[in-house]
ZAMARGU-4260 file (C-alpha; in steps of 0.2 Angstrom, whole numbers, plus 5000, padded with zeros to 4 digits):
<rodrens>
0) 5173/5063/4993 | 5190/5056/4995 | 5194/5054/4977 | 5198/5065/4962 | 5188/5063/4946
5) 5194/5048/4936 | 5195/5058/4920 | 5192/5076/4926 | 5194/5089/4912 | 5205/5103/4916
10) 5199/5120/4910 | 5209/5136/4906 | 5212/5148/4920 | 5200/5160/4913 | 5186/5147/4910
15) 5170/5148/4921 | 5171/5137/4937 | 5157/5130/4948 | 5154/5142/4961 | 5146/5142/4979
20) 5138/5159/4975 | 5120/5154/4979 | 5123/5142/4993 | 5123/5156/5006 | 5130/5144/5020
25) 5146/5138/5013 | 5158/5149/5023 | 5172/5136/5024 | 5173/5134/5006 | 5172/5153/5002
30) 5186/5155/5014 | 5199/5147/5003 | 5216/5157/5003 | 5209/5170/5015 | 5223/5168/5028
35) 5231/5185/5033 | 5249/5187/5028 | 5260/5177/5040 | 5273/5191/5043 | 5261/5205/5044
40) 5272/5217/5034 | 5266/5231/5024 | 5274/5242/5010 | 5280/5259/5015 | 5268/5268/5004
45) 5253/5258/5010 | 5248/5271/5023 | 5230/5274/5028 | 5221/5287/5018 | 5222/5305/5024
50) 5205/5311/5018 | 5197/5307/5035 | 5186/5293/5029 | 5186/5287/5047 | 5189/5297/5063
55) 5202/5292/5076 | 5189/5282/5085 | 5182/5273/5070 | 5167/5284/5068 | 5161/5285/5050
60) 5164/5302/5042 | 5147/5302/5034 | 5130/5296/5040 | 5123/5280/5032 | 5108/5289/5025
65) 5118/5304/5020 | 5130/5294/5009 | 5119/5296/4994 | 5104/5308/4994 | 5089/5296/4992
70) 5078/5310/4988 | 5088/5316/4973 | 5082/5313/4956 | 5084/5295/4950 | 5100/5293/4939
75) 5113/5280/4934 | 5116/5267/4921 | 5106/5253/4915 | 5106/5236/4924 | 5108/5219/4917
80) 5094/5206/4915 | 5103/5196/4928 | 5102/5211/4940 | 5084/5214/4936 | 5080/5196/4939
85) 5085/5198/4958 | 5076/5214/4959 | 5060/5206/4952 | 5062/5192/4964 | 5063/5204/4978
90) 5046/5212/4973 | 5038/5195/4975 | 5042/5194/4993 | 5044/5213/4998 | 5051/5218/5015
95) 5062/5202/5016 | 5081/5199/5014 | 5078/5186/5001 | 5093/5192/4991 | 5104/5196/5006
100) 5121/5186/5009 | 5130/5186/5026 | 5146/5181/5034 | 5151/5181/5052 | 5167/5179/5061
105) 5171/5176/5080 | 5187/5180/5087 | 5194/5174/5104 | 5196/5192/5111 | 5189/5210/5108
110) 5187/5219/5091 | 5191/5237/5091 | 5177/5247/5083 | 5189/5262/5078 | 5200/5250/5069
115) 5186/5240/5061 | 5178/5256/5055 | 5195/5262/5047 | 5198/5245/5039 | 5180/5245/5032
120) 5183/5263/5025 | 5199/5257/5016 | 5191/5241/5009 | 5175/5250/5003 | 5186/5264/4995
125) 5196/5251/4986 | 5182/5240/4979 | 5171/5250/4968 | 5157/5237/4968 | 5154/5239/4986
130) 5150/5257/4983 | 5138/5253/4970 | 5120/5258/4974 | 5104/5255/4965 | 5088/5265/4962
135) 5071/5256/4959 | 5058/5267/4952 | 5042/5260/4944 | 5047/5247/4931 | 5065/5254/4930
140) 5081/5249/4940 | 5097/5259/4938 | 5113/5259/4947 | 5128/5271/4950 | 5144/5271/4960
145) 5146/5282/4975 | 5164/5291/4976 | 5175/5284/4990 | 5175/5300/4999 | 5156/5301/5000
150) 5153/5283/5005 | 5154/5275/5023 | 5150/5258/5031 | 5144/5262/5048 | 5147/5249/5062
155) 5132/5246/5072 | 5129/5236/5088 | 5123/5218/5085 | 5107/5215/5094 | 5110/5200/5105
160) 5093/5192/5112 | 5101/5181/5124 | 5095/5166/5114 | 5105/5156/5101 | 5118/5167/5092
165) 5114/5159/5076 | 5096/5167/5077 | 5103/5184/5080 | 5115/5183/5066 | 5101/5178/5054
170) 5090/5192/5060 | 5103/5205/5056 | 5107/5198/5039 | 5089/5196/5034 | 5085/5214/5036
175) 5080/5221/5019 | 5090/5233/5009 | 5079/5247/5001 | 5085/5250/4983 | 5084/5269/4985
180) 5102/5274/4983 | 5108/5268/5000 | 5123/5256/5003 | 5120/5238/5000 | 5132/5233/5014
185) 5130/5234/5033 | 5141/5228/5048 | 5138/5225/5066 | 5148/5218/5081 | 5143/5211/5097
190) 5152/5203/5112 | 5148/5186/5118 | 5156/5175/5132 | 5167/5166/5118 | 5173/5183/5111
195) 5168/5196/5099 | 5157/5193/5084 | 5158/5202/5067 | 5143/5200/5056 | 5142/5207/5038
200) 5127/5208/5027 | 5128/5212/5009 | 5115/5212/4995 | 5117/5199/4981 | 5117/5213/4968
205) 5135/5217/4973 | 5141/5201/4981 | 5141/5182/4980 | 5148/5169/4991 | 5164/5168/4981
210) 5166/5186/4986 | 5166/5181/5005 | 5184/5175/5003 | 5189/5190/4993 | 5182/5202/5006
215) 5190/5193/5021 | 5207/5193/5011 | 5205/5211/5009 | 5198/5216/5026 | 5209/5206/5038
220) 5226/5212/5033 | 5220/5230/5034 | 5213/5228/5051 | 5229/5220/5057 | 5239/5234/5050
225) 5228/5248/5057 | 5228/5239/5074 | 5247/5238/5074 | 5250/5255/5068 | 5259/5248/5052
230) 5258/5255/5035 | 5244/5247/5025 | 5250/5233/5012 | 5252/5240/4995 | 5239/5228/4988
235) 5227/5234/5001 | 5224/5251/4994 | 5226/5247/4975 | 5209/5252/4967 | 5198/5237/4961
240) 5186/5243/4947 | 5169/5234/4947 | 5171/5219/4935 | 5160/5222/4920 | 5154/5206/4913
245) 5155/5205/4894 | 5140/5207/4882 | 5130/5191/4878 | 5139/5180/4866 | 5128/5176/4851
250) 5135/5158/4851 | 5130/5156/4869 | 5113/5162/4866 | 5111/5150/4851 | 5117/5136/4863
255) 5104/5140/4876 | 5090/5142/4864 | 5094/5125/4857 | 5097/5117/4874 | 5080/5123/4880
260) 5070/5121/4864 | 5053/5112/4868 | 5056/5111/4887 | 5041/5112/4898 | 5044/5120/4915
265) 5027/5115/4922 | 5034/5097/4924 | 5046/5100/4938 | 5034/5098/4953 | 5039/5085/4966
270) 5026/5073/4973 | 5031/5076/4990 | 5029/5090/5002 | 5016/5103/4999 | 5011/5108/4980
275) 5016/5125/4975 | 5003/5138/4977 | 4999/5154/4968 | 5009/5164/4980 | 5028/5162/4981
280) 5036/5152/4995 | 5053/5158/4997 | 5056/5153/5016 | 5069/5139/5017 | 5078/5127/5028
285) 5093/5116/5027 | 5096/5097/5030 | 5114/5090/5031 | 5120/5072/5029 | 5137/5064/5029
290) 5138/5050/5017 | 5144/5033/5024 | 5159/5023/5019 | 5148/5012/5007 | 5141/5027/4998
295) 5158/5035/4996 | 5165/5019/4989 | 5150/5018/4978 | 5152/5035/4971 | 5170/5031/4966
300) 5165/5015/4958 | 5152/5024/4948 | 5164/5037/4943 | 5175/5023/4935 | 5160/5013/4928
305) 5153/5029/4919 | 5170/5036/4915 | 5163/5053/4921 | 5169/5066/4934 | 5163/5065/4952
310) 5152/5080/4949 | 5143/5071/4934 | 5140/5056/4945 | 5132/5066/4959 | 5122/5077/4946
315) 5116/5061/4938 | 5111/5054/4955 | 5102/5070/4959 | 5093/5070/4943 | 5087/5052/4946
320) 5081/5056/4963 | 5071/5071/4956 | 5063/5060/4943 | 5059/5046/4955 | 5050/5059/4965
325) 5039/5065/4951 | 5049/5079/4943 | 5053/5078/4924 | 5058/5066/4917 | 5063/5080/4906
330) 5073/5090/4919 | 5082/5107/4919 | 5094/5108/4934 | 5103/5124/4938 | 5121/5125/4942
335) 5130/5141/4948 | 5146/5145/4939 | 5159/5158/4944 | 5162/5168/4928 | 5176/5179/4935
340) 5189/5170/4924 | 5206/5177/4927 | 5199/5191/4939 | 5197/5179/4953 | 5200/5193/4966
345) 5184/5203/4961 | 5170/5206/4972 | 5152/5207/4965 | 5138/5197/4958 | 5148/5186/4945
350) 5139/5170/4945 | 5128/5163/4931 | 5116/5149/4935 | 5117/5138/4919 | 5103/5127/4914
355) 5108/5108/4913 | 5095/5099/4904 | 5094/5080/4907 | 5081/5068/4901 | 5079/5054/4914
360) 5073/5037/4908 | 5070/5026/4924 | 5070/5011/4913 | 5088/5013/4909 | 5103/5011/4921
365) 5114/5023/4930 | 5128/5022/4918 | 5120/5031/4903 | 5112/5044/4914 | 5129/5048/4921
370) 5137/5050/4904 | 5122/5061/4899 | 5125/5072/4914 | 5143/5073/4910 | 5140/5079/4893
375) 5126/5091/4898 | 5137/5099/4912 | 5152/5101/4901 | 5141/5109/4887 | 5134/5121/4899
380) 5151/5126/4906 | 5157/5130/4889 | 5143/5143/4887 | 5142/5150/4905 | 5149/5167/4901
385) 5131/5172/4895 | 5117/5172/4907 | 5102/5163/4902 | 5092/5178/4909 | 5096/5186/4893
390) 5082/5176/4885 | 5069/5182/4897 | 5052/5181/4889 | 5059/5172/4874 | 5059/5154/4881
395) 5046/5147/4893 | 5051/5148/4912 | 5063/5162/4910 | 5057/5177/4919 | 5039/5170/4918
400) 5027/5167/4932 | 5031/5160/4949 | 5024/5143/4945 | 5033/5140/4929 | 5051/5147/4933
405) 5065/5138/4924 | 5076/5134/4939 | 5067/5124/4952 | 5081/5113/4957 | 5099/5118/4959
410) 5115/5107/4959 | 5130/5116/4968 | 5145/5104/4967 | 5159/5115/4975 | 5177/5114/4970
415) 5190/5109/4983 | 5195/5123/4994 | 5207/5121/5008 | 5204/5132/5023 | 5219/5139/5032
420) 5221/5146/5049 | 5212/5162/5052 | 5218/5175/5064 | 5213/5193/5067 | 5225/5205/5075
425) 5234/5189/5082 | 5218/5182/5089 | 5212/5165/5083 | 5196/5167/5073 | 5183/5156/5066
430) 5169/5157/5053 | 5151/5156/5060 | 5137/5149/5050 | 5124/5162/5045 | 5108/5152/5042
435) 5098/5159/5027 | 5079/5158/5031 | 5076/5159/5012 | 5077/5147/4998 | 5075/5153/4980
440) 5073/5135/4974 | 5063/5121/4978 | 5079/5111/4981 | 5097/5114/4981 | 5110/5100/4983
445) 5127/5106/4989 | 5142/5095/4989 | 5161/5094/4987 | 5173/5082/4981 | 5183/5085/4996
450) 5170/5081/5009 | 5157/5067/5011 | 5145/5079/5018 | 5129/5084/5008 | 5118/5098/5011
455) 5100/5100/5005 | 5093/5117/5005 | 5074/5117/5002 | 5059/5128/5002 | 5046/5126/5016
460) 5035/5117/5003 | 5045/5102/5010 | 5046/5097/5028 | 5062/5094/5037 | 5057/5075/5037
465) 5055/5076/5018 | 5072/5083/5016 | 5080/5071/5027 | 5072/5057/5018 | 5078/5063/5001
470) 5096/5064/5007 | 5094/5046/5014 | 5087/5040/4997 | 5101/5049/4988 | 5114/5039/4998
475) 5104/5023/4995 | 5103/5027/4976 | 5122/5028/4975 | 5125/5011/4984 | 5112/5001/4973
480) 5118/5009/4957 | 5136/5004/4960 | 5130/4986/4963 | 5124/4986/4945 | 5126/5002/4935
485) 5115/4995/4921 | 5100/4990/4932 | 5085/5000/4928 | 5084/5015/4939 | 5065/5013/4942
490) 5068/4997/4952 | 5078/5005/4966 | 5079/5024/4964 | 5070/5034/4977 | 5070/5021/4991
495) 5080/5020/5007 | 5081/5005/5019 | 5070/5014/5031 | 5057/5017/5018 | 5056/4998/5014
500) 5056/4994/5032 | 5041/5006/5036 | 5030/5000/5021 | 5034/4981/5024 | 5030/4983/5043
505) 5014/4992/5039 | 5009/4978/5027 | 5012/4965/5040 | 4993/4962/5042 | 4992/4943/5043
510) 4977/4938/5054 | 4980/4923/5066 | 4967/4913/5073 | 4952/4918/5062 | 4939/4906/5055
515) 4941/4902/5037 | 4924/4908/5032 | 4910/4919/5039 | 4899/4903/5038 | 4911/4893/5048
520) 4912/4907/5061 | 4893/4909/5062 | 4891/4890/5064 | 4903/4889/5078 | 4892/4901/5088
525) 4876/4893/5083 | 4882/4876/5089 | 4889/4883/5106 | 4876/4896/5110 | 4860/4893/5100
530) 4849/4903/5112 | 4859/4919/5110 | 4851/4933/5100 | 4858/4935/5083 | 4846/4948/5075
535) 4835/4961/5083 | 4824/4967/5069 | 4811/4979/5076 | 4800/4968/5087 | 4807/4952/5081
540) 4821/4943/5090 | 4830/4929/5080 | 4842/4918/5090 | 4858/4910/5083 | 4849/4893/5083
545) 4834/4899/5073 | 4845/4908/5061 | 4855/4892/5059 | 4839/4882/5056 | 4833/4894/5043
550) 4850/4894/5034 | 4848/4875/5032 | 4831/4877/5026 | 4837/4889/5013 | 4850/4876/5007
555) 4837/4863/5005 | 4826/4874/4996 | 4840/4879/4983 | 4845/4860/4981 | 4827/4856/4977
560) 4827/4871/4964 | 4843/4863/4956 | 4855/4877/4961 | 4872/4871/4958 | 4889/4878/4966
565) 4895/4895/4959 | 4877/4899/4952 | 4870/4916/4957 | 4856/4917/4969 | 4848/4934/4972
570) 4840/4939/4988 | 4827/4952/4992 | 4821/4952/5010 | 4822/4960/5027 | 4839/4960/5036
575) 4835/4945/5047 | 4829/4935/5032 | 4843/4941/5021 | 4855/4934/5035 | 4847/4917/5034
580) 4848/4918/5015 | 4866/4922/5014 | 4871/4908/5025 | 4860/4896/5016 | 4867/4901/4999
585) 4884/4898/5005 | 4880/4881/5012 | 4873/4877/4995 | 4889/4883/4987 | 4880/4897/4978
590) 4885/4915/4976 | 4873/4927/4985 | 4867/4942/4976 | 4858/4954/4989 | 4845/4966/4982
595) 4836/4981/4989 | 4818/4977/4989 | 4813/4995/4988 | 4824/4998/4972 | 4816/5004/4956
600) 4808/4989/4947 | 4817/4992/4930 | 4834/4993/4939 | 4830/4977/4948 | 4826/4968/4933
605) 4841/4974/4924 | 4853/4968/4938 | 4845/4951/4938 | 4847/4949/4920 | 4865/4955/4919
610) 4869/4944/4934 | 4862/4929/4926 | 4854/4924/4942 | 4847/4906/4944 | 4833/4911/4955
615) 4827/4925/4967 | 4824/4922/4986 | 4811/4934/4993 | 4806/4938/5010 | 4789/4941/5018
620) 4779/4954/5009 | 4792/4957/4995 | 4786/4956/4977 | 4798/4957/4963 | 4793/4963/4945
625) 4788/4951/4932 | 4792/4954/4914 | 4774/4960/4910 | 4775/4973/4924 | 4790/4982/4917
630) 4788/4998/4907 | 4795/4998/4889 | 4809/5010/4894 | 4816/4996/4905 | 4826/4992/4889
635) 4830/4974/4894 | 4838/4962/4881 | 4825/4954/4869 | 4831/4936/4875 | 4831/4941/4893
640) 4821/4930/4905 | 4819/4935/4923 | 4823/4921/4935 | 4810/4912/4945 | 4805/4918/4962
645) 4806/4907/4978 | 4799/4913/4994 | 4810/4911/5009 | 4805/4898/5022 | 4798/4905/5038
650) 4808/4904/5054 | 4802/4888/5063 | 4814/4887/5078 | 4830/4879/5082 | 4836/4868/5068
655) 4844/4850/5069 | 4861/4847/5077 | 4875/4851/5066 | 4883/4833/5066 | 4867/4827/5058
660) 4865/4841/5045 | 4867/4838/5027 | 4885/4841/5020 | 4887/4855/5008 | 4894/4854/4991
665) 4911/4859/4997 | 4912/4848/5012 | 4910/4855/5029 | 4913/4873/5023 | 4917/4881/5006
670) 4935/4885/5001 | 4941/4903/5005 | 4945/4909/4988 | 4928/4905/4979 | 4915/4918/4976
675) 4903/4922/4990 | 4894/4938/4985 | 4890/4948/4970 | 4887/4967/4973 | 4885/4981/4961
680) 4900/4992/4962 | 4898/5010/4969 | 4880/5007/4974 | 4884/5017/4990 | 4881/5032/4979
685) 4865/5041/4983 | 4863/5044/4964 | 4862/5025/4961 | 4844/5026/4956 | 4851/5031/4939
690) 4850/5018/4926 | 4866/5007/4927 | 4873/5006/4909 | 4883/4991/4911 | 4882/4983/4928
695) 4890/4967/4922 | 4907/4975/4920 | 4905/4985/4936 | 4899/4971/4947 | 4910/4966/4962
700) 4912/4948/4967 | 4919/4945/4984 | 4927/4929/4990 | 4923/4920/5007 | 4941/4925/5012
705) 4938/4943/5009 | 4922/4944/5019 | 4928/4934/5033 | 4945/4943/5035 | 4936/4960/5035
710) 4924/4955/5048 | 4938/4947/5059 | 4949/4963/5057 | 4935/4975/5062 | 4929/4964/5076
715) 4946/4966/5084 | 4948/4985/5080 | 4930/4990/5086 | 4929/4978/5100 | 4915/4968/5094
720) 4912/4951/5103 | 4898/4940/5110 | 4883/4950/5114 | 4889/4967/5106 | 4875/4976/5097
725) 4880/4981/5080 | 4868/4995/5074 | 4865/4995/5055 | 4859/5010/5046 | 4863/5002/5029
730) 4851/4999/5015 | 4848/4981/5010 | 4858/4975/4995 | 4874/4985/4999 | 4891/4983/5004
735) 4887/4991/5021 | 4873/4979/5025 | 4884/4964/5021 | 4898/4971/5032 | 4886/4974/5047
740) 4879/4957/5046 | 4897/4949/5044 | 4904/4959/5059 | 4890/4954/5071 | 4887/4936/5066
745) 4905/4931/5065 | 4909/4934/5083 | 4892/4930/5092 | 4886/4948/5092 | 4869/4955/5088
750) 4864/4963/5072 | 4852/4978/5075 | 4844/4985/5059 | 4838/5003/5062 | 4821/5008/5056
755) 4821/5018/5040 | 4818/5035/5049 | 4834/5033/5059 | 4844/5035/5043 | 4841/5053/5044
760) 4834/5057/5061 | 4847/5056/5076 | 4833/5055/5089 | 4825/5040/5080 | 4843/5032/5079
765) 4845/5035/5098 | 4829/5027/5102 | 4833/5011/5091 | 4851/5010/5099 | 4844/5012/5117
770) 4830/5000/5114 | 4841/4986/5109 | 4857/4990/5118 | 4868/4994/5102 | 4886/4998/5105
775) 4894/4999/5088 | 4889/5009/5072 | 4897/5007/5055 | 4890/5023/5046 | 4886/5018/5028
780) 4892/5029/5014 | 4879/5043/5009 | 4873/5046/5027 | 4867/5064/5029 | 4881/5075/5036
785) 4868/5082/5049 | 4866/5065/5056 | 4884/5063/5059 | 4885/5080/5067 | 4871/5076/5079
790) 4876/5058/5082 | 4888/5062/5097 | 4876/5072/5106 | 4863/5058/5105 | 4874/5043/5108
795) 4889/5047/5119 | 4901/5034/5121 | 4896/5025/5105 | 4910/5016/5095 | 4908/5023/5077
800) 4916/5018/5061 | 4914/5030/5046 | 4922/5034/5030 | 4935/5048/5032 | 4929/5057/5016
805) 4912/5059/5023 | 4916/5065/5041 | 4918/5084/5042 | 4930/5091/5055 | 4915/5099/5066
810) 4907/5082/5066 | 4923/5073/5071 | 4926/5086/5084 | 4908/5083/5091 | 4910/5064/5091
815) 4926/5065/5100 | 4920/5078/5113 | 4905/5065/5117 | 4918/5052/5121 | 4914/5042/5106
820) 4927/5029/5101 | 4930/5035/5083 | 4937/5025/5069 | 4939/5031/5051 | 4943/5022/5035
825) 4944/5021/5017 | 4934/5009/5006 | 4939/5006/4988 | 4926/5001/4976 | 4934/4984/4971
830) 4935/4978/4989 | 4924/4972/5003 | 4920/4990/5007 | 4935/4994/5018 | 4954/4993/5015
835) 4962/5006/5026 | 4956/5011/5044 | 4962/5017/5060 | 4957/5025/5077 | 4955/5044/5076
840) 4960/5055/5091 | 4960/5072/5083 | 4948/5080/5070 | 4962/5082/5058 | 4966/5063/5056
845) 4950/5057/5048 | 4959/5052/5032 | 4973/5042/5040 | 4974/5023/5044 | 4983/5007/5041
850) 4979/4992/5029 | 4966/4981/5037 | 4969/4962/5041 | 4976/4952/5026 | 4976/4968/5015
855) 4992/4976/5009 | 4993/4993/5001 | 5006/5002/4991 | 5007/5019/4983 | 5010/5019/4964
860) 5017/5032/4951 | 5008/5033/4935 | 5020/5021/4927 | 5016/5008/4941 | 5032/5010/4951
865) 5030/5009/4970 | 5033/5025/4979 | 5041/5027/4996 | 5036/5036/5012 | 5030/5054/5010
870) 5028/5053/4991 | 5010/5056/4983 | 5004/5043/4971 | 4989/5032/4968 | 4983/5021/4982
875) 4983/5003/4977 | 4976/4989/4988 | 4979/4970/4987 | 4974/4955/4998 | 4960/4944/5002
880) 4948/4959/5002 | 4951/4963/4984 | 4937/4958/4972 | 4938/4943/4961 | 4939/4944/4943
885) 4923/4940/4933 | 4922/4932/4916 | 4913/4947/4909 | 4924/4960/4917 | 4942/4967/4916
890) 4955/4958/4926 | 4963/4967/4940 | 4981/4971/4936 | 4996/4961/4943 | 5010/4968/4953
895) 5027/4958/4955 | 5027/4961/4973 | 5009/4962/4978 | 5000/4952/4966 | 4982/4956/4960
900) 4977/4973/4966 | 4965/4987/4964 | 4971/5004/4958 | 4959/5016/4967 | 4962/5032/4958
905) 4964/5041/4974 | 4980/5050/4979 | 4988/5044/4995 | 5005/5044/5004 | 5014/5034/5017
910) 5018/5043/5033 | 5035/5039/5043 | 5024/5030/5056 | 5018/5018/5044 | 5000/5025/5042
915) 4993/5030/5025 | 4985/5047/5022 | 4973/5047/5008 | 4969/5064/5000 | 4951/5071/4997
920) 4942/5068/4980 | 4949/5080/4968 | 4937/5095/4964 | 4937/5106/4949 | 4935/5124/4953
925) 4938/5140/4943 | 4954/5149/4947 | 4949/5162/4959 | 4963/5174/4953 | 4956/5172/4935
930) 4939/5180/4940 | 4923/5174/4932 | 4925/5164/4915 | 4909/5172/4908 | 4903/5183/4902
935) 4917/5194/4896 | 4917/5209/4907 | 4928/5220/4895 | 4913/5225/4885 | 4904/5234/4899
940) 4917/5238/4911 | 4928/5254/4908 | 4942/5249/4919 | 4943/5231/4913 | 4943/5238/4895
945) 4958/5250/4899 | 4967/5235/4906 | 4964/5225/4891 | 4972/5239/4880 | 4987/5238/4891
950) 4988/5219/4890 | 4987/5221/4871 | 5000/5234/4870 | 5013/5224/4881 | 5009/5206/4874
955) 5005/5211/4855 | 4991/5198/4854 | 4972/5197/4855 | 4966/5200/4873 | 4950/5198/4882
960) 4945/5201/4900 | 4951/5183/4904 | 4967/5183/4896 | 4981/5176/4908 | 4996/5188/4907
965) 5009/5174/4908 | 5000/5161/4898 | 4999/5174/4884 | 5018/5177/4884 | 5021/5189/4898
970) 5036/5188/4910 | 5042/5196/4925 | 5050/5211/4917 | 5034/5215/4907 | 5024/5212/4923
975) 5035/5226/4931 | 5030/5238/4916 | 5012/5233/4918 | 5012/5238/4937 | 5019/5255/4932
980) 5006/5258/4918 | 4992/5253/4930 | 4999/5265/4943 | 5000/5279/4930 | 4982/5275/4925
985) 4974/5273/4941 | 4985/5280/4954 | 4985/5264/4963 | 5003/5257/4967 | 5003/5238/4965
990) 5017/5225/4969 | 5023/5213/4957 | 5015/5199/4966 | 4998/5207/4963 | 5000/5202/4945
995) 5005/5184/4949 | 4990/5183/4960 | 4978/5192/4948 | 4984/5188/4931 | 4969/5193/4920
1000) 4962/5211/4916 | 4946/5207/4925 | 4955/5200/4941 | 4967/5214/4942 | 4953/5227/4940
1005) 4945/5219/4955 | 4961/5220/4965 | 4963/5238/4961 | 4945/5242/4966 | 4947/5234/4983
</rodrens>
């Protein structure tokens, strides 16, 4: 940023300051005031030590491993809770450098190893903290300081792979430091074409990023003096004791308890990326974005509008961004604070991460949020001297399990830090970025008032695309908030221009050139090609002309029966007869209600009664139940009368020419938005034989537009046209049967109903397809998985449409291997059966597609807000394929941008390419780490019983074999004690992560027995 805060509060020199301690990559900032003295002078008494700490050629006086005898008995002083927190984190991801910090320097010449070794000896001898070592034993961590004469920092060669230098630097820094009394600093040098490189790795227990500048300020002048043979500067040899942080202040602890009272750390998950698992994910990456001029100007404008410092503006924007992506709305954001005070020249771990609690209300504007952020930040700064780690185990999220840690999101707004020219022994030098492959937080936003660049450090639960999108949305949030600081944040927060373009482009699904209704499309083919085959039902072949004539006969039959427009007419017949009945009903203006002739009679009667059907059309050989035929358990209403039954007319040949045919009640064709079909919702389910409790409320009524548009879309996507055989496996009276008929008859294709045995037998299905030349198959819901797996082998080259939820990866692989043209889709209950679909080319993409023609989709948060690309939410669909409202059913909700829509209840998210990915149906399963839920194993398992006793002793509560250690009040420090006690009892050494993964006595006992 180019502006100073409008009303920035100045703090006393000893007050805590925001710090770069946990950024791990902000070398430029950390280098403030590290320029070596311009004149290179040194005081007369600043000579190098005479104790032989370094030999003439820079060889260390003592071997690294001999500096402290790691086999000696463990001794030392107690460590702080803040130090223990780092140690415990390291136990979660052992054998990594998760707590390591690094700096690297490149000079335009050659570094002298002897001079560097001597300079390091002086600096380590001067700073007591660099000679501090730690001993970890069981559940205990102790520390001690090694005398200067016994401590050495060897210089090792930097391994250069020949690849990118940055990767070599990261590899060196990431090597773990064992906490067994050995030094927590190492140094390496290497030679490149651009000059020598110096790389330093230091453990966070004795270092932070503020220490980088202090170390360079101390090291460079000493190196220069030794290289020139000058006496050392006086300040270069002045001992610097380790800075002891003060004891916790009672007032600070009271403040943190009050601040965090009632906070639930389980509400911090984001709806993007991969959800956190049971095992810690500390691998990390970084994304960088430079704010454009509009965003920079917007930040300054918001600063004035909210009367808040720039840091508060950026913190508020960060909080709004997190809330818009699912975290909160009650948030705790960590912010690192340098607590050195007046001791600015101290090296060490002198940063406290303070919790800033912000409650985001997306119904409010940015202005009140910025003021809340300002007040919360200043309150935290006033109490930063005491680490919140002192409350470990007392408040939820502090030192407890990995999934519920307090700090998931960090805000690191660095103070201005001018960078001076850097020279080493007269050679120009520059700092190199050492990429940290770890991230201790889900997200860390790093910025500075002096620069327009933002960095987002993130764990690998987020992809680089997620991180880049978050930064883009952050910038957009600033711009839109500045336009109206009081506009509700929920209307704009979380969206970028690219998000809007992607979603709008995906929803541009208008169909051009399609017939207004299915009846009109069929009629055009019947008039132009009456001799073409329309239906191939077993041995029976029905032409378009014959079907057209039968449809007119049905219309006349219904007119004679007194059926009026919009009345419901049920149909129970074979596929060919059902097609004629559908068309005839529509020509009469009626609403067709297909039934399955083989359905249980009681259920048939209940459906007919609840649908208030005017009459029932039956095909040859179909007999529907009369009232006297129904058992007493049918439970029909007392006043219920079953509708009269009318047999369908027989097919008699080609009907009259259309110009002389009677005109329907709506003219030549019905309006697109009137009801066309009524179907029971969810009847695809194999369990539909169960009694429907309230079919009236669950019925789906589809419009002529929805049926026609769905058929038109899939005719294009699947390549269905004149003469194409559409193989139908669907049961009568289902969405799938209606879809098959509409798909074939709307474009001059052939409907090929498969025999009943083909629904479960791939060989029979192949015989039916080959007999009638079928080219396309829309697999109905509930089809046997085995049939799908065998389908490709029996019908290679077939075009297949199947629900992505019902297609296994092996079945998809088999279909693709057989050169089948595979399409997968998703059909919501309150639609024409399909809403999302797309071509599949890999077995992993069976749940990906785009909205079908004249359908629009959006992803919604629980409060109804539309969510952008990459963010998980509820899939909602709107458009002509959405079911119509019924008088006896609930109305579909209305959206200001999409209109009437159906909330599917299914999780989905947009992809950057404009496709939608819908997630599998949620399944409930016992936590595998928790072991069996019953019976309680403690009663008859000795080891589990002993573990229950340990749990009771540590947690001071009632415990069973299934008591979750962390849910019952345990935390990381107690978990470390637990592992030690388990080792004492069993002789089995466990890692801390074992307790996180097996948090009950029964589960941990199973782990020990492995």
